[in-house]
N, C-alpha and C positions, 0 to 999 in steps of 0.2 A: 152764521157760517156752517153750513151743512156738510160740506165735503171734508175729508180728512186731509189736514194740510200740515206742512212741516214749518213753515216760517208764517209770522205775523208781525204787524207792525201798526203804527197809528201816530196820531198828533199828540202834543204835549198835554192837553186837556182830557184826551181820551174819547171825545165825541164821535172821531171817526177811526175806524179799525180796518184793517185788511188782512188777508191771508192769501196764500198760495203755496202749491207745492215745490220744494225745492228743485225737484227733478224737472220742473218745467222752465227753469231759467236759462235763457240762451246764451247770456254773456253780461260782463259788468265793465264799465268804462268811466273814465274821468272825462268830463267835458269843460274846458276851459273857455268856451266862447263868452263874450261879454254880455249875454243875455243871463246864462247861467250863473255869472259872477254877480249880477246885479239881482237875480232872484234869490240867490242863496246868501248873500252878503259876505261871500268868501271868495276865495281864489278860482274855485271850480265847484261842479257838481258831480256827485258820484253816482252813477245811475245803474239800475240792474234791468236788462232788457227781458221782457217777459212778455209771452203770448196773452192778448187781451182776455181771451177764454179762460185763462188759468187764475186770474185775480178775481178775488170776492171782496167786497167793499161794504162796510156799514157805516151809515153816518152819512151826512151831506158834505160833499167835497164842493167847494166854490172853484171857478176856474179863471183864468185870465189868459186870454190868446195874443200874441204877436206875430208879425213877420220876422223870422230868424234871420240870422247873418248870411245864410246861403239862399233865402227867399222862402224856405218853407213856413207853414203855419204851426206854430208851436204853441200848444196848449198846456198851461200849468196848473195842476190841481192843489188846494191847500185847504186847511180847516178854516171855515169863515169864523170861527170863535177865537180861536189862539193863534192863527196863521201859520202853523206849522206847514212848510212844504212836503208834500207826499208823493207826488208823481207827474209826470208830464206825458204828452203824446204828441206825434206829428200828423197833421191831417193827411198828408201824403204817404203815411204808414200806417193805416189804421189798425193792421192786425197786431202792433207792437204797443205795450205801455212800458214807461221808464220809471221805475219806482226809485225813490230816493233813499240811498242805502243808510243814510242817517235816521231815517224814521223807523227802521227794523228794530224790534224788541232786542234781537241778537244778531248783529251783523258779523260775528267772528268767521264765518264761513265764506264770506265775500271775497272773491278773488278777482283782482282788475286784469283784464287781458290787453287795455291799450288806454291812450289817451286822444281825445279829439281837440281840435283848435289849439294846437300848439302855437301857432303864430300869435294868439292873443293871451297866452299865458304870462302871467306877471312874475317878475323876478322872485317875488316873496313867496309865490306858490308855483314852483316850476313843476314841469311834468316829470313823472316818474322815470328816473334813470333805468335803463335796461328792459323797458317796455316798448313796443311799437308806439309812434306818435305821429299822427297825422296833422297836415297843415291846418286843415278845416274839418270837414266830414271825411270819412274814408275814401269816398269816390273824387275828393277834391285834391 
């Protein structure tokens, strides 16, 4: 990783590492869609929107692509050795990567701005009160 960066993260086993400048972060959100619930094994995914050119990755990221709840093609990236979820992206938005906030080395600076897919949020993992919440994706 050559460029000076503010933020780093990676998988549990350390075989995949990433870095990006914090100033390049677009926003951060909770997604409660059923695909994110299944891929995280929890009630939501907390994702950080980042321009693809800002992200530096070392190591091999395995991917799995599905057709998402709204018909978009969502690819999720994870470590092929330990299985840690690291990032995702949507084919229809190739300029953006979504970093899984839990994979950051230090996530204390992350500030969530909204929740997506409120309509599929589980009662045991509700949307955050006081933040904007969209029924599906923001355009829905």
